[in-house]
VMD Tcl script that draws the C-alpha trace (Angstrom):
set ca {
  {41.59 21.28 -40.36}
  {44.00 18.39 -41.05}
  {47.78 18.67 -41.38}
  {49.73 15.77 -42.94}
  {52.14 13.92 -40.66}
  {55.74 14.05 -41.88}
  {57.07 10.84 -40.29}
  {53.99 8.58 -40.42}
  {52.80 7.92 -43.95}
  {49.11 8.42 -44.67}
  {48.29 10.04 -41.33}
  {47.19 13.54 -40.37}
  {46.98 15.75 -37.30}
  {43.65 17.51 -36.76}
  {42.97 20.99 -35.39}
  {39.88 22.86 -34.31}
  {40.01 26.42 -35.68}
  {37.97 29.52 -34.88}
  {38.21 33.30 -34.66}
  {40.76 34.34 -32.05}
  {38.40 36.71 -30.24}
  {35.96 33.83 -29.69}
  {38.35 32.20 -27.22}
  {40.34 35.19 -25.97}
  {40.76 35.35 -22.15}
  {38.36 32.46 -21.60}
  {39.11 29.68 -19.15}
  {36.05 27.52 -19.82}
  {35.63 26.51 -23.46}
  {33.56 23.63 -24.84}
  {32.69 22.09 -28.19}
  {29.08 21.00 -28.65}
  {28.95 18.01 -31.00}
  {26.11 16.00 -32.47}
  {25.89 12.59 -30.80}
  {25.69 9.52 -33.09}
  {22.28 8.49 -31.73}
  {20.79 11.98 -31.57}
  {21.11 14.92 -29.24}
  {24.43 16.58 -28.45}
  {27.48 15.94 -26.33}
  {29.84 18.47 -24.75}
  {33.61 18.14 -25.09}
  {35.79 20.28 -22.81}
  {38.46 22.31 -24.64}
  {41.76 23.73 -23.34}
  {41.71 27.31 -21.95}
  {42.64 30.15 -24.30}
  {46.30 30.32 -23.27}
  {46.87 26.85 -24.76}
  {45.52 27.73 -28.20}
  {47.85 28.51 -31.10}
  {48.08 32.20 -32.00}
  {50.22 34.27 -34.37}
  {52.44 37.29 -33.68}
  {51.05 40.03 -31.50}
  {50.61 43.35 -33.38}
  {52.77 45.03 -30.73}
  {55.70 43.24 -32.37}
  {55.10 45.25 -35.54}
  {53.07 42.66 -37.46}
  {49.52 42.85 -38.77}
  {46.88 41.33 -36.52}
  {45.58 37.82 -37.26}
  {42.34 37.02 -35.46}
  {42.72 33.23 -35.53}
  {43.13 30.52 -32.91}
  {43.59 26.77 -33.23}
  {43.91 23.85 -30.85}
  {44.76 20.23 -31.41}
  {41.68 18.03 -31.69}
  {41.17 14.29 -31.19}
  {39.11 13.29 -34.25}
  {37.94 10.11 -32.53}
  {35.68 12.31 -30.41}
  {33.68 13.42 -33.44}
  {34.15 10.76 -36.13}
  {31.15 8.63 -35.08}
  {28.84 11.60 -35.60}
  {30.13 12.12 -39.14}
  {32.55 15.01 -38.63}
  {35.58 14.99 -40.94}
  {38.49 17.46 -41.06}
  {39.13 19.78 -43.98}
  {42.45 19.08 -45.78}
  {45.05 21.79 -46.34}
  {44.76 21.08 -50.07}
  {41.48 23.03 -50.06}
  {43.22 26.29 -49.13}
  {42.99 28.87 -51.91}
  {46.28 30.31 -53.14}
  {45.85 34.03 -52.45}
  {48.41 34.87 -55.16}
  {45.57 34.13 -57.60}
  {43.19 36.71 -56.15}
  {42.01 39.01 -58.91}
  {43.18 36.67 -61.70}
  {39.68 36.39 -63.14}
  {40.59 35.23 -66.62}
  {42.63 32.24 -65.50}
  {42.22 30.37 -62.21}
  {41.63 33.03 -59.59}
  {38.74 34.89 -58.01}
  {37.80 38.55 -57.84}
  {35.30 41.18 -56.83}
  {31.72 40.08 -57.36}
  {32.44 36.36 -57.25}
  {30.13 34.30 -55.07}
  {31.21 33.06 -51.64}
  {29.47 30.78 -49.17}
  {29.96 30.48 -45.41}
  {28.99 27.38 -43.47}
  {28.02 27.60 -39.81}
  {26.12 25.56 -37.25}
  {23.06 26.53 -35.29}
  {21.14 24.76 -32.53}
  {17.72 23.47 -33.60}
  {15.11 21.65 -31.55}
  {13.98 18.44 -33.22}
  {12.95 15.52 -31.01}
  {16.36 16.19 -29.51}
  {18.42 19.35 -29.92}
  {20.98 19.09 -32.72}
  {23.59 21.22 -34.45}
  {22.22 21.93 -37.93}
  {24.43 23.23 -40.75}
  {23.46 26.60 -42.20}
  {24.82 27.85 -45.52}
  {24.86 31.59 -46.23}
  {25.73 33.10 -49.58}
  {27.21 36.40 -50.69}
  {29.88 38.00 -52.84}
  {33.42 39.33 -52.59}
  {33.00 43.07 -52.12}
  {36.60 44.28 -51.85}
  {40.13 42.88 -52.06}
  {42.55 45.30 -50.34}
  {45.99 45.45 -51.96}
  {47.79 45.44 -48.58}
  {46.98 45.15 -44.86}
  {44.69 48.01 -43.91}
  {43.67 49.68 -40.68}
  {40.26 48.35 -39.62}
  {38.26 48.31 -36.44}
  {38.94 44.93 -34.84}
  {35.54 44.69 -33.14}
  {32.60 47.07 -32.94}
  {33.61 49.65 -30.34}
  {37.09 48.12 -30.12}
  {40.57 49.21 -31.23}
  {41.74 49.75 -34.79}
  {44.35 47.27 -35.98}
  {46.11 46.61 -39.26}
  {44.80 43.40 -40.82}
  {45.06 41.38 -44.02}
  {41.47 40.74 -45.03}
  {38.96 40.31 -47.81}
  {35.65 42.11 -47.46}
  {32.54 40.14 -48.34}
  {28.85 40.85 -48.48}
  {27.26 37.88 -46.73}
  {23.57 37.60 -45.99}
  {22.71 37.26 -42.30}
  {26.30 37.43 -41.09}
  {25.53 37.59 -37.36}
  {26.81 34.56 -35.46}
  {29.22 33.46 -38.19}
  {32.51 34.37 -36.48}
  {35.04 31.58 -36.98}
  {33.13 30.02 -39.88}
  {34.91 28.85 -43.06}
  {34.23 30.82 -46.24}
  {34.45 29.06 -49.61}
  {34.71 30.25 -53.20}
  {34.90 28.60 -56.61}
  {38.08 29.67 -58.45}
  {38.04 30.14 -62.21}
  {40.11 26.98 -62.65}
  {39.93 26.59 -66.40}
  {36.16 26.45 -66.28}
  {36.07 23.54 -63.80}
  {32.93 24.42 -61.87}
  {33.38 21.50 -59.43}
  {36.43 23.05 -57.74}
  {35.71 24.64 -54.37}
  {38.45 26.26 -52.29}
  {38.69 27.59 -48.75}
  {38.92 31.35 -49.21}
  {39.35 32.11 -45.51}
  {37.85 32.45 -42.04}
  {35.11 34.95 -41.21}
  {35.98 37.09 -38.19}
  {33.14 39.59 -37.86}
  {31.46 42.65 -39.32}
  {33.42 45.50 -40.87}
  {32.63 49.03 -39.80}
  {34.05 52.37 -40.85}
  {33.99 55.16 -38.29}
  {30.47 55.51 -36.90}
  {28.95 53.32 -39.65}
  {28.51 49.84 -38.18}
  {25.74 48.49 -40.42}
  {27.43 48.33 -43.82}
  {26.55 44.70 -44.50}
  {30.20 43.77 -45.00}
  {32.20 41.12 -43.16}
  {35.92 40.58 -42.66}
  {37.43 37.34 -43.98}
  {41.02 36.42 -43.15}
  {42.85 34.85 -46.13}
  {43.20 31.09 -45.77}
  {46.97 31.38 -46.15}
  {47.02 32.87 -42.64}
  {45.53 29.64 -41.34}
  {48.43 27.74 -42.89}
  {50.85 30.23 -41.31}
  {49.21 29.57 -37.94}
  {49.51 25.79 -38.16}
  {53.05 25.80 -39.58}
  {54.75 27.88 -36.93}
  {58.16 26.37 -36.22}
  {57.40 25.37 -32.62}
  {54.17 23.60 -33.64}
  {55.88 21.76 -36.51}
  {58.47 20.47 -34.04}
  {55.77 19.45 -31.59}
  {54.05 17.37 -34.29}
  {57.31 15.69 -35.26}
  {58.09 14.90 -31.63}
  {54.68 13.30 -31.16}
  {55.17 11.20 -34.29}
  {58.64 10.03 -33.22}
  {57.45 9.01 -29.75}
  {54.18 7.60 -31.12}
  {52.42 8.53 -27.90}
  {49.39 9.97 -29.67}
  {48.29 7.13 -31.96}
  {44.60 7.83 -31.30}
  {45.12 11.43 -32.45}
  {46.78 10.47 -35.73}
  {44.11 9.43 -38.21}
  {44.09 8.28 -41.82}
  {44.36 11.06 -44.37}
}
mol new
graphics top color blue
foreach p $ca { graphics top sphere $p radius 0.5 }
foreach p [lrange $ca 0 end-1] q [lrange $ca 1 end] { graphics top cylinder $p $q radius 0.2 }
display resetview
């Protein structure tokens, strides 16, 4: 995900984003990237305590299962990776506004993930999975965070996505009813796992965190100041790329 620089015109900061539980309490984290000439390369990532997180639910807030870390785009640009701009984030105030520009229950969603495939050399291959919005809760609701785990209050959409296993941390997209413009695609949110209710764990529904929460994560006051400081000192030129 890219965030515009405020002091350097035409430049952006880039972040790697995933589900928070995917990095929780882990010291050794890596990103497996496609190499320009084939095969894959491994890039070491910071341990979990250096990833951005939002308020802990013990402080009285709803739980947000997201984590992000600053990413050097030069490490992945040669293989064709490009960051997603914040302008793609769907405005959740329009949820349910079917007759105008919003989205609602039954609308199609797609999730994009990567899976390892064995060609002549192993590669990350994109996989697209389709489904529909199944439920739009009116407020944060108590849900089971992980199968067999605690119940926490979360702001989520519920979606019915085919073959949802292995999708945690994947972006989920929808096409808003933007005046009939069928070319518009927006980031609806981040998929963070299956939804279960009591003893029923195979309901075919998945939890999607609204994309606005991703913006909240990246625009925490301390992180905004850290970006400004880096721009003023211009010590991270290789990490600031063209928008």
